[in-house]
N, C-alpha and C positions, 0 to 999 in steps of 0.2 A: 187614576192609575192608567198607564198606557196599556193597550191591548197586547197580549202575547201573540196574537194572530198576525202573521205577516201580511195576509191579504187585506185585513182591515186597516192595518197601519199604512200600507201602500195606497189603498183607496183614499184614505184621509189626506195623505200627502199629495196625491194626484189632484184631489179637489182644490187644495190650497194653491198648488202650482198652476193649475188651469185657471183659477181666478186671477192670478197675476197676469197671465197672457191675455185672457179675455178682457180685462180692464185696459191693458195697454193697447189692444187692437180695436177698442170701441170706436175711436175716431175714423178708422178705415171701414167701419160698418160690418165687420165680421167677427166671429169668435175664433179661437185657436183651432177648433176642429175644422171649420170651414176654410180657414187660411191654409192649414196643412193639406187638406184635400185639394185645394186649388194649386198648391205648389206641386203636388204629385201630378195633377193634370198638366200643368205647364211643362214639367220635365218629360212626360211621356206622350204628349198629344201628337196626333189623335189617339186616344186610349179607350179601350172598352171598359165597361163597368166591371167585368170579371177580372180584368188585369188590375184595375184600381183596387179592387177588393183584396187581391193577392198581395199587392204592394203595401197596402195600409193594414193588412191583417184584419179585415172586416168582411162580414158576409155580404154577398151581392145585393140582397134586399136592402140592407142598411145603406150601402153605397148608392143604390138607386134612389132611395128617399132623400139622401143628402144632396145628390146631384140635382134632383128636382127643385129643392129649395134654392140652390145656387142659380139654377136656370130661371126661376121666378124672380130672383134678385137681379137678373141680367148679367151675371158674371161668367156663365158658361152657356154653351149651346151643344145640342146633340145632333150628330150627323149619322147618316147610314154608314155602318162599318163595312169592312171588306166582306164579311159574312152578314147577309141581310137579317139574320136572327139577332145580331148584336149591334147595339148603338155605339158610336164612338163619341167621345166628349172632347171638346176643345174650349179654351178660354175665349171670351169675347174681349174686345178692346177695353171695355169697362172692367172686366176681370183682371186683365193685365195691369191696369192702373191701380187696382186695389192691392195687388201684390207688390208693386213698386212702392206705393204709399205705406203699406203695412210692413215692409222689410225693416224700416227704421224703427217702427214701433215694436216689432218682434225683437230687434236687437236690444232695445231698452228693457224689455221683459227679461231677456237673457241676462243682462247686466244686473238687474234687480235680484234675480235668483242667485247669481254668482256672488254678489256682495253679501247677501244674507247668509250663504253657506261658507264662503271663503274659498280661496283657490284650491287648497288641498282637499277639502271635503267635496268640492265640485268634481275634481278629478276622480276621487274615490267613487262618488255617486255614479258617474258615467261608466266606470269599470264595472261596478256592481250591476247596474241596469243592463249592460251589454251581456253580462253573464247569464241573465235570466232569458 
């Protein structure tokens, strides 16, 4: 029996959807959370951890941990920001290549989800999610 709890239903769906993207992005060497974070960095660079947190709706400590992982992977680097108390993050050449390679893989994951749901349901889902 399906749960009547919206939160549980959404979390289960989120895990299934995430696995589609993670599997698709495997050849690029990142998961969907890392790919999304790198896209945010690419759009805003150089960008502070605080701003990334606001844009991604994540707390700064989570962003900091995730950026450190990407830094160890060689995909981003941190620089001194305008304010010496805050680091600025930019993509490395290797990180930019991951985004280029991953874009096609991400598109394939999008198509997989859209095929599974259908055009009408996909449109409704976007509308519902934006409402939240």
